[in-house]
C-alpha positions as CSV (number, residue, x, y, z in Angstrom):
1,X,11.1,35.7,21.5
2,X,10.9,34.4,25.4
3,X,10.5,31.0,23.9
4,X,14.2,30.6,23.4
5,X,15.6,31.4,26.5
6,X,16.6,29.3,29.2
7,X,15.2,29.7,32.5
8,X,19.5,31.0,33.4
9,X,18.6,33.7,30.8
10,X,20.7,31.9,28.5
11,X,19.9,30.8,24.7
12,X,18.6,27.5,24.1
13,X,20.8,25.4,21.4
14,X,18.5,23.0,20.7
15,X,16.4,25.4,17.7
16,X,19.8,26.1,16.4
17,X,20.9,22.4,16.4
18,X,17.9,21.5,14.8
19,X,18.3,23.9,11.9
20,X,21.7,23.1,11.6
21,X,20.5,19.1,10.9
22,X,18.0,20.4,8.8
23,X,20.2,22.4,6.6
24,X,22.5,19.6,6.5
25,X,20.0,16.8,5.4
26,X,19.0,19.6,2.7
27,X,22.6,19.8,1.5
28,X,22.7,16.0,1.0
29,X,19.3,15.9,-0.9
30,X,20.8,18.3,-3.5
31,X,24.6,17.1,-3.7
32,X,22.2,13.6,-3.9
33,X,25.6,12.4,-1.8
34,X,23.0,9.9,-0.4
35,X,19.1,8.8,-1.2
36,X,17.1,11.2,0.1
37,X,15.7,8.5,2.4
38,X,19.3,7.1,4.0
39,X,19.7,11.3,4.3
40,X,16.5,11.5,6.4
41,X,17.2,9.3,8.3
42,X,20.6,10.2,9.1
43,X,19.2,13.9,10.6
44,X,16.3,12.0,12.6
45,X,19.5,10.1,13.8
46,X,21.4,13.4,14.7
47,X,18.0,14.7,16.4
48,X,17.8,11.7,18.6
49,X,21.6,11.2,19.6
50,X,21.2,14.7,21.0
51,X,18.5,14.2,23.0
52,X,16.0,16.9,21.3
53,X,13.6,13.8,19.9
54,X,12.9,10.5,21.9
55,X,12.9,7.4,19.6
56,X,8.8,7.6,19.8
57,X,8.8,10.7,19.0
58,X,11.1,10.5,15.9
59,X,9.1,7.0,14.4
60,X,6.1,8.2,15.1
61,X,5.2,9.7,11.6
62,X,5.9,5.9,10.4
63,X,3.4,4.6,12.5
64,X,1.0,7.4,11.0
65,X,-2.7,6.3,9.2
66,X,-1.0,8.3,6.8
67,X,1.8,6.7,6.0
68,X,-0.7,2.8,5.8
69,X,-3.2,4.8,3.1
70,X,0.0,6.2,1.0
71,X,1.2,2.4,1.0
72,X,-2.5,1.0,-0.1
73,X,-2.7,3.8,-2.5
74,X,0.4,2.6,-4.0
75,X,-0.6,-1.1,-4.5
76,X,-4.2,0.1,-5.5
77,X,-2.0,2.5,-8.5
78,X,-0.2,-1.5,-9.2
79,X,-2.9,-3.2,-9.8
80,X,-4.8,-0.7,-12.6
81,X,-1.6,-1.0,-14.1
82,X,-1.2,-4.7,-14.1
83,X,-5.1,-5.3,-15.0
84,X,-4.4,-3.1,-17.9
85,X,-6.9,-0.3,-17.5
86,X,-4.8,2.1,-19.0
87,X,-4.8,-0.2,-22.0
88,X,-8.3,-0.1,-21.9
89,X,-8.2,3.7,-21.6
90,X,-5.5,4.3,-24.0
91,X,-7.7,2.0,-27.0
92,X,-10.5,4.2,-26.3
93,X,-8.5,7.2,-26.2
94,X,-7.1,6.6,-30.1
95,X,-10.6,5.8,-31.3
96,X,-11.9,9.2,-29.8
97,X,-9.3,11.7,-30.6
98,X,-8.7,13.4,-33.8
99,X,-5.2,12.9,-35.2
100,X,-4.4,16.5,-34.6
101,X,-1.3,17.5,-32.1
102,X,-3.3,19.8,-30.3
103,X,-6.5,17.1,-29.7
104,X,-3.9,14.4,-28.6
105,X,-2.2,17.0,-26.4
106,X,-5.5,17.9,-24.8
107,X,-6.6,14.6,-24.5
108,X,-3.6,12.7,-23.5
109,X,-3.5,15.4,-20.8
110,X,-6.7,14.9,-19.7
111,X,-6.2,11.1,-19.0
112,X,-2.7,11.9,-17.0
113,X,-4.6,14.4,-15.2
114,X,-8.0,12.3,-14.1
115,X,-5.7,9.3,-13.5
116,X,-3.3,11.1,-11.2
117,X,-6.0,12.7,-9.2
118,X,-6.8,8.7,-7.8
119,X,-2.8,7.5,-7.9
120,X,0.9,8.4,-7.2
121,X,1.8,11.4,-10.5
122,X,5.2,9.0,-10.3
123,X,3.2,5.6,-11.3
124,X,1.0,7.3,-13.8
125,X,3.7,8.5,-15.4
126,X,5.5,5.4,-15.8
127,X,2.3,3.4,-17.1
128,X,1.3,6.4,-19.5
129,X,4.7,6.6,-20.8
130,X,4.8,3.1,-23.3
131,X,0.8,4.4,-24.3
132,X,2.1,7.6,-25.3
133,X,5.0,6.1,-27.3
134,X,2.2,3.7,-29.2
135,X,-0.6,6.4,-29.8
136,X,2.5,8.5,-31.4
137,X,4.2,5.6,-33.4
138,X,0.5,5.5,-34.4
139,X,-0.4,8.4,-35.3
140,X,2.7,9.8,-36.5
141,X,3.1,12.5,-34.4
142,X,6.9,13.2,-31.8
143,X,6.6,11.7,-29.2
144,X,8.5,14.8,-28.0
145,X,5.7,16.8,-28.2
146,X,3.2,14.6,-26.0
147,X,5.7,13.6,-23.3
148,X,6.3,16.7,-21.5
149,X,2.4,17.3,-21.4
150,X,1.5,13.9,-20.2
151,X,4.1,14.4,-17.4
152,X,3.4,18.0,-16.3
153,X,-0.2,16.7,-16.1
154,X,0.8,14.0,-14.2
155,X,1.9,16.4,-11.5
156,X,-0.9,18.7,-11.8
157,X,-4.0,16.3,-11.6
158,X,-2.4,14.7,-8.0
159,X,-3.8,18.4,-6.9
160,X,-7.3,17.7,-7.0
161,X,-7.7,14.9,-3.9
162,X,-5.9,14.1,-0.6
163,X,-4.8,11.1,-2.4
164,X,-3.3,12.1,-5.6
165,X,-0.2,12.7,-4.5
166,X,2.3,12.0,-1.5
167,X,2.9,15.5,-1.0
168,X,-0.9,16.0,0.0
169,X,-1.2,13.3,2.4
170,X,2.4,14.0,4.3
171,X,0.7,17.7,4.6
172,X,-2.0,16.5,6.2
173,X,-0.6,14.2,8.6
174,X,1.6,17.0,9.5
175,X,-1.5,19.4,9.6
176,X,-3.5,16.4,11.8
177,X,-1.1,15.4,14.6
178,X,1.1,18.0,14.9
179,X,-1.0,21.1,14.1
180,X,-4.0,19.8,15.9
181,X,-6.3,20.8,12.8
182,X,-9.0,19.4,11.8
183,X,-7.8,17.0,8.9
184,X,-8.2,17.9,5.1
185,X,-11.4,15.7,3.0
186,X,-10.9,13.7,0.2
187,X,-12.2,16.7,-2.3
188,X,-11.4,19.4,-0.3
189,X,-8.9,20.9,-2.7
190,X,-10.7,19.5,-6.3
191,X,-12.4,22.9,-7.0
192,X,-9.5,25.1,-6.9
193,X,-7.2,22.3,-8.3
194,X,-9.0,22.1,-11.2
195,X,-8.7,25.4,-12.3
196,X,-5.2,24.9,-12.0
197,X,-5.4,21.6,-14.2
198,X,-7.4,23.0,-16.6
199,X,-5.0,26.5,-17.1
200,X,-2.1,24.0,-17.4
201,X,-3.8,22.0,-20.1
202,X,-5.3,24.9,-21.9
203,X,-1.9,26.5,-21.3
204,X,0.3,23.2,-23.2
205,X,-2.4,23.1,-25.7
206,X,-2.1,26.2,-26.9
207,X,0.9,28.1,-25.6
208,X,2.7,25.3,-24.2
209,X,3.5,23.0,-27.3
210,X,4.9,25.4,-29.3
211,X,8.2,25.9,-26.5
212,X,8.4,22.1,-27.2
213,X,11.3,20.6,-29.1
214,X,10.1,19.0,-32.8
215,X,11.7,16.0,-33.6
216,X,10.3,13.5,-36.6
217,X,9.4,10.0,-36.2
218,X,12.5,7.7,-36.7
219,X,13.5,4.4,-37.3
220,X,14.6,2.7,-33.4
221,X,17.8,1.2,-35.0
222,X,18.5,5.2,-36.9
223,X,17.2,6.7,-33.8
224,X,20.2,5.4,-31.7
225,X,22.9,5.6,-34.2
226,X,23.1,1.7,-34.4
227,X,22.6,2.1,-38.4
228,X,26.0,2.1,-39.8
229,X,27.6,0.0,-36.9
230,X,26.6,-3.6,-37.3
231,X,29.1,-6.2,-39.3
232,X,29.0,-10.0,-39.6
233,X,32.2,-12.0,-38.4
234,X,32.2,-15.7,-39.5
235,X,34.4,-17.9,-37.3
236,X,36.6,-20.4,-39.1
237,X,36.9,-23.9,-38.3
238,X,41.1,-22.7,-37.2
239,X,39.5,-19.8,-34.9
240,X,40.3,-20.0,-31.2
241,X,36.9,-18.8,-30.0
242,X,35.9,-22.1,-31.0
243,X,33.6,-24.0,-27.8
244,X,33.7,-20.4,-25.8
245,X,30.1,-19.4,-24.8
246,X,29.2,-16.5,-26.5
247,X,29.1,-13.9,-23.7
248,X,31.9,-14.7,-22.9
249,X,33.8,-15.0,-25.7
250,X,37.3,-13.1,-26.8
251,X,34.7,-10.8,-28.9
252,X,32.6,-9.7,-25.8
253,X,35.3,-8.6,-24.2
254,X,36.4,-6.6,-26.6
255,X,32.8,-4.6,-26.4
256,X,31.1,-6.6,-29.1
257,X,27.7,-7.3,-29.1
258,X,26.3,-10.0,-31.0
259,X,22.5,-9.4,-32.4
260,X,21.7,-12.9,-34.0
261,X,24.2,-16.1,-34.7
262,X,23.3,-17.8,-38.2
263,X,24.4,-21.7,-38.2
264,X,23.9,-24.3,-40.7
265,X,21.4,-21.7,-42.0
266,X,19.1,-20.7,-39.2
267,X,19.6,-18.2,-37.3
268,X,18.7,-17.4,-33.3
269,X,19.2,-15.3,-30.4
270,X,22.6,-16.7,-28.1
271,X,22.1,-17.2,-24.9
272,X,24.5,-17.6,-22.0
273,X,24.4,-21.8,-23.0
274,X,25.6,-20.6,-26.5
275,X,28.9,-22.2,-27.5
276,X,31.1,-20.8,-30.9
277,X,31.3,-23.6,-33.7
278,X,33.4,-23.5,-37.0
279,X,31.6,-21.6,-39.9
280,X,29.0,-19.4,-37.5
281,X,28.3,-16.6,-39.0
282,X,27.7,-13.7,-36.3
283,X,25.8,-10.5,-36.3
284,X,27.3,-7.8,-34.1
285,X,27.7,-4.4,-33.2
286,X,31.0,-2.0,-31.4
287,X,33.1,0.2,-32.1
288,X,34.6,0.8,-35.6
289,X,38.2,0.8,-34.4
290,X,37.8,-2.4,-32.5
291,X,36.0,-3.3,-35.5
292,X,39.9,-2.5,-37.4
293,X,41.6,-4.4,-34.6
294,X,39.4,-7.7,-35.2
295,X,40.7,-8.0,-38.4
296,X,43.9,-8.8,-37.3
297,X,42.7,-12.0,-35.0
298,X,43.6,-15.5,-36.6
299,X,40.3,-17.2,-37.6
300,X,37.8,-14.7,-38.3
301,X,36.5,-13.1,-41.2
302,X,34.6,-9.4,-41.1
303,X,32.5,-9.2,-44.1
304,X,31.1,-5.5,-45.3
305,X,29.1,-4.0,-42.4
306,X,25.6,-4.7,-43.1
307,X,23.0,-1.9,-43.4
308,X,20.2,-4.1,-40.8
309,X,17.5,-1.6,-39.5
310,X,14.1,-2.6,-37.7
311,X,12.4,-4.3,-40.2
312,X,15.6,-6.5,-40.9
313,X,16.2,-7.3,-37.3
314,X,12.2,-8.0,-36.9
315,X,12.0,-10.3,-40.1
316,X,15.1,-12.0,-38.4
317,X,13.1,-13.8,-35.2
318,X,14.4,-10.7,-33.5
319,X,12.3,-8.4,-30.8
320,X,13.7,-4.4,-31.2
321,X,12.4,-2.6,-28.2
322,X,13.4,0.6,-26.1
323,X,12.8,0.2,-22.1
324,X,13.4,3.2,-19.5
325,X,15.1,2.6,-16.1
326,X,12.4,3.0,-13.7
327,X,13.1,5.0,-10.4
328,X,12.2,1.5,-8.5
329,X,14.5,-0.1,-10.4
330,X,17.4,-2.7,-8.9
331,X,19.6,-1.6,-11.9
332,X,20.5,1.7,-10.5
333,X,23.4,2.7,-9.9
334,X,25.1,-0.7,-11.3
335,X,26.4,-1.2,-14.8
336,X,25.1,-3.8,-17.7
337,X,28.3,-6.3,-16.2
338,X,27.4,-6.2,-12.5
339,X,23.8,-6.9,-13.2
340,X,24.5,-9.6,-15.5
341,X,21.4,-8.3,-17.7
342,X,22.3,-10.3,-20.8
343,X,21.5,-13.6,-18.2
344,X,19.2,-11.4,-16.2
345,X,16.7,-10.5,-18.7
346,X,17.5,-12.6,-21.7
347,X,18.1,-9.3,-23.9
348,X,21.1,-7.7,-25.2
349,X,21.9,-3.8,-24.5
350,X,22.2,-1.8,-28.3
351,X,22.6,1.8,-27.0
352,X,21.6,4.3,-23.9
353,X,20.3,7.5,-24.5
354,X,21.1,9.8,-21.1
355,X,20.3,13.4,-21.4
356,X,20.8,13.9,-24.8
357,X,23.6,11.8,-25.6
358,X,23.4,8.2,-27.5
359,X,25.6,6.0,-25.3
360,X,27.2,2.9,-27.5
361,X,30.6,2.3,-26.9
362,X,31.2,0.7,-23.7
363,X,28.2,0.8,-22.3
364,X,28.9,-2.5,-20.4
365,X,30.2,-0.4,-17.7
366,X,28.6,3.2,-17.7
367,X,26.4,2.9,-14.5
368,X,22.9,3.4,-15.3
369,X,20.4,5.9,-13.6
370,X,16.8,6.4,-13.7
371,X,15.0,7.5,-16.6
372,X,18.2,6.0,-19.3
373,X,16.7,4.6,-22.4
374,X,17.9,1.5,-23.5
375,X,17.5,0.1,-26.8
376,X,17.3,-3.7,-26.6
377,X,16.8,-6.9,-28.2
378,X,15.6,-10.3,-27.4
379,X,14.3,-13.8,-28.0
380,X,10.3,-13.7,-29.2
381,X,8.7,-13.7,-25.3
382,X,11.8,-11.8,-23.4
383,X,10.5,-8.8,-23.4
384,X,6.8,-9.7,-21.8
385,X,8.5,-11.2,-19.1
386,X,10.3,-7.7,-18.7
387,X,7.2,-6.4,-18.5
388,X,6.1,-7.9,-15.4
389,X,9.3,-6.7,-13.1
390,X,9.3,-3.4,-12.1
391,X,13.1,-2.6,-13.0
392,X,12.1,-1.7,-16.7
393,X,9.1,-0.5,-18.5
394,X,9.1,-1.5,-21.9
395,X,8.1,1.6,-24.2
396,X,7.5,0.4,-27.9
397,X,5.3,-1.9,-29.1
398,X,3.9,-2.3,-25.7
399,X,1.8,-5.0,-25.7
400,X,-1.7,-5.5,-23.1
401,X,-0.6,-7.3,-20.0
402,X,-4.2,-8.9,-19.4
403,X,-6.2,-8.0,-23.1
404,X,-9.1,-10.5,-22.2
405,X,-11.2,-10.7,-19.0
406,X,-12.8,-8.5,-16.7
407,X,-10.2,-7.4,-14.5
408,X,-9.7,-4.1,-15.1
409,X,-13.5,-3.5,-15.0
410,X,-13.4,-5.2,-11.5
411,X,-10.3,-3.4,-11.0
412,X,-12.0,0.1,-11.6
413,X,-15.0,-1.1,-9.8
414,X,-13.4,-2.3,-6.2
415,X,-11.5,1.8,-6.8
416,X,-14.9,3.3,-7.1
417,X,-16.0,1.8,-4.2
418,X,-13.1,2.9,-2.3
419,X,-13.4,6.5,-3.6
420,X,-17.0,6.6,-2.6
421,X,-16.5,5.1,1.3
422,X,-13.8,7.1,2.1
423,X,-14.8,10.5,0.1
424,X,-18.8,10.0,2.0
425,X,-16.8,9.6,5.3
426,X,-18.7,5.9,5.8
427,X,-15.2,5.0,7.1
428,X,-11.3,6.4,7.1
429,X,-10.0,7.0,3.9
430,X,-6.6,4.6,5.6
431,X,-9.4,2.3,6.2
432,X,-11.0,2.5,2.8
433,X,-8.1,2.0,0.3
434,X,-6.8,-0.5,3.3
435,X,-9.3,-2.7,2.4
436,X,-9.2,-2.2,-1.4
437,X,-6.1,-3.3,-1.6
438,X,-6.6,-6.4,0.0
439,X,-9.5,-6.8,-2.3
440,X,-7.5,-6.4,-5.4
441,X,-5.0,-9.1,-4.4
442,X,-8.0,-11.6,-3.5
443,X,-9.6,-11.1,-6.2
444,X,-6.2,-11.3,-8.7
445,X,-6.2,-7.8,-9.4
446,X,-2.8,-7.5,-8.8
447,X,-0.3,-11.0,-8.2
448,X,0.6,-11.6,-4.0
449,X,4.7,-11.6,-5.4
450,X,4.0,-8.2,-7.3
451,X,2.6,-6.6,-3.9
452,X,5.2,-5.1,-2.2
453,X,7.2,-4.2,-5.8
454,X,4.8,-1.0,-6.2
455,X,5.0,0.1,-2.8
456,X,7.5,3.4,-2.7
457,X,9.4,2.4,0.8
458,X,11.6,4.9,0.2
459,X,9.5,7.7,-0.5
460,X,7.4,6.2,3.1
461,X,10.7,6.0,4.8
462,X,11.2,9.8,3.6
463,X,7.3,11.4,4.7
464,X,8.0,10.0,8.4
465,X,11.2,11.0,8.7
466,X,10.5,14.8,7.4
467,X,7.4,15.0,10.1
468,X,10.1,14.1,13.0
469,X,11.9,16.6,11.8
470,X,8.6,19.1,12.1
471,X,7.8,17.8,15.5
472,X,11.4,18.8,16.2
473,X,10.6,21.9,14.8
474,X,8.0,22.9,17.1
475,X,9.3,21.2,20.6
476,X,12.6,23.3,20.5
477,X,10.8,26.7,19.1
478,X,12.8,26.7,15.8
479,X,9.6,27.2,13.4
480,X,8.8,30.0,15.8
481,X,12.1,31.4,15.3
482,X,12.1,31.7,11.4
483,X,8.4,32.4,11.5
484,X,9.1,35.8,13.8
485,X,12.5,36.7,10.7
486,X,9.7,35.8,7.7
487,X,6.9,37.9,9.6
488,X,9.1,40.8,10.4
489,X,10.9,40.6,7.4
490,X,7.9,40.0,4.9
491,X,5.3,41.3,7.5
492,X,4.7,44.8,7.4
493,X,3.5,43.9,3.1
494,X,0.7,41.8,4.6
495,X,-0.2,38.6,4.7
496,X,-0.4,37.7,1.1
497,X,3.3,38.7,0.6
498,X,3.8,37.1,3.7
499,X,2.3,34.0,2.1
500,X,3.2,34.4,-1.3
501,X,7.4,34.5,-0.2
502,X,6.6,31.0,1.3
503,X,4.7,29.4,-2.0
504,X,7.7,30.9,-3.7
505,X,10.2,29.3,-1.4
506,X,8.7,26.2,-1.9
507,X,8.7,26.0,-5.3
508,X,12.2,26.5,-5.5
509,X,12.6,24.1,-2.4
510,X,11.4,21.5,-4.5
511,X,14.3,22.1,-6.7
512,X,17.2,19.9,-4.8
513,X,14.3,17.8,-2.8
514,X,11.1,15.6,-3.2
515,X,8.1,17.7,-3.1
516,X,6.7,16.3,0.6
517,X,9.7,17.1,2.0
518,X,9.7,20.8,0.6
519,X,6.3,20.9,2.0
520,X,7.7,19.6,4.8
521,X,9.8,22.0,5.6
522,X,8.4,24.6,4.9
523,X,4.9,23.8,6.5
524,X,5.8,24.5,10.2
525,X,7.6,27.8,9.7
526,X,4.4,28.9,7.3
527,X,1.9,27.8,10.1
528,X,3.5,29.5,12.6
529,X,3.8,32.3,10.8
530,X,-0.2,32.6,10.0
531,X,-0.5,32.0,14.0
532,X,1.6,35.4,15.0
533,X,0.1,37.3,12.3
534,X,-3.3,35.8,13.5
535,X,-4.8,34.8,9.8
536,X,-5.8,31.4,8.8
537,X,-3.5,28.4,9.3
538,X,-5.5,26.3,6.8
539,X,-5.4,29.1,4.2
540,X,-1.4,28.6,4.6
541,X,-1.0,24.6,4.8
542,X,-3.2,24.4,1.4
543,X,-1.2,27.2,-0.1
544,X,2.3,25.2,0.5
545,X,0.6,22.0,0.1
546,X,-0.5,23.1,-4.0
547,X,3.0,25.1,-4.8
548,X,4.9,22.0,-4.1
549,X,2.8,20.0,-6.3
550,X,2.6,22.1,-9.6
551,X,6.0,23.3,-9.7
552,X,7.5,21.8,-13.3
553,X,9.8,24.9,-13.7
554,X,12.7,21.7,-14.0
555,X,12.9,18.4,-15.3
556,X,14.0,17.4,-11.6
557,X,9.9,15.7,-10.4
558,X,10.3,12.1,-11.1
559,X,7.3,12.2,-13.1
560,X,9.9,14.9,-15.6
561,X,12.4,12.3,-14.9
562,X,10.8,9.2,-16.7
563,X,10.1,10.6,-19.7
564,X,13.5,12.6,-20.3
565,X,15.1,9.4,-22.0
566,X,12.0,8.3,-23.8
567,X,11.2,11.9,-25.7
568,X,15.1,12.5,-26.6
569,X,15.0,16.0,-24.1
570,X,17.2,18.0,-22.6
571,X,17.6,20.4,-19.6
572,X,16.2,23.2,-21.1
573,X,13.4,21.6,-22.7
574,X,11.2,21.4,-20.1
575,X,12.1,24.9,-18.3
576,X,11.2,27.1,-21.4
577,X,7.5,25.8,-21.3
578,X,7.6,25.0,-17.5
579,X,8.8,27.6,-16.4
580,X,6.3,30.1,-17.7
581,X,3.8,27.4,-16.8
582,X,4.5,27.8,-12.9
583,X,4.8,31.2,-12.3
584,X,1.1,30.9,-14.3
585,X,0.0,28.7,-11.8
586,X,1.4,30.5,-8.5
587,X,-0.2,33.8,-9.8
588,X,-3.9,31.9,-10.0
589,X,-3.6,30.3,-6.3
590,X,-3.1,33.6,-4.8
591,X,-6.0,34.9,-6.7
592,X,-8.1,31.7,-5.9
593,X,-6.9,30.5,-2.5
594,X,-9.1,33.5,-0.3
595,X,-12.5,32.3,-1.6
596,X,-12.0,28.8,-0.6
597,X,-9.9,29.4,2.2
598,X,-9.9,33.3,3.7
599,X,-7.3,34.3,5.0
600,X,-9.4,36.2,8.1
601,X,-10.2,33.7,11.2
């Protein structure tokens, strides 16, 4: 370990500083005290302040062609979402597939895998959730039997091409920039990855679906426990609430939610300017204890609790739907009251579903989280406006964003051209997808005002920052030091055992941190270990990349988080099928890898 000794014979401090900083960043990742991109930038700042990295070295990763291509891929995926491509695919799928659970699981997983081979898997999951829920209602299947398989397939499908997941792009960037290796081709991993995808689909369709929770298809109000808590309140001529705005009235301050106002025989959904008048009949929902308290208020009359369901609400001119908080939502960490949800979206939240719990009491004070499922109602047309924003994904009764015209086909044509040009190496992949993103903007496949909403900026910063850590580990000898420990500890069992150890470590690290970050933490050490043993480092790089991408043992992967609420799942619901599937894929990877990337140099 001469690389760790200074000219004066003392031990170098830089490797230990890099490792200590990395451990601190991993701790922040696991505890979620800061966002992952902020935690990674804090680590980069420490590396610069200690003089381990110069500023140009620390931020070199953010200017790499890979980051440009990844941003373009996000925009292309957004265009495919907004142009109605998935509506086209979903409609065909419903008509072609037999209406049995086996074929629905198989068909939906196949669609998810194909789409995620060319799009970010989180975006694919976000787009498919409304489609799957619509199909489940149409064929009378429980959505909980379909959503986990779709999430798993979107994760596995990303392993099939270089652009299928940010992890692939991040590993490729490190291989080229830091390890001085040849770049990966667009379809270099396709053959073995297809085996993994097929194995995942077969496992879930044949065995895994029997490990999924069973639930019945219910009315939306039944699912959230709203039935039974709806009441009518009549505003008397002597009420102190006369002239108050509905959403600022004493009822609202008591945590009631006004669903509808009936005035002179005509019902309507109140907005932020609606004032209370004498003899108004208010349909409200709220805490039973508060209903008891409001009976003592002068000037109002409470009629017996209504038994309104979804059908009655719709007949009354009220749109009732489910929406899920997306990963890019500005609502994350904010309460409904802080976000002025009613005024901003024109919708009233009736209940929140989170991790197996339905929260309907004092929900205006609950900070929202990614994957929270909201039961909302509002004026006709309000949901269509929500569909065009990035904050929420509308799940129930999803309509087409672009039901007419040729934009879905045009979007697919532009996308296919980019794949052909980049895949055949006629132009670089980054150039091909940048041109595709520009073409989609110019042809109206995606609106310019929505261009950057689809870009996962946090992910771009995270990848660029972790590339800086990779450079620091190589520059200071930290990677060589860790590789030495790994080789001396596991090496006697052969390079295959070392490779398996790194794959298992990568899978474990993807639980508390992102897949791309886990791969970039392990990759420098794995490459140094391969070089030290005299085996093919490319085999190790591909193994780390695929291991990071197919880890589905827990619902911590963003694609799984997105289906958590809509599927009414619990944590264990993901572990039961996910853990055996992950182990199966790991065994297959270790068996298949030497056939495509031999360990021998």
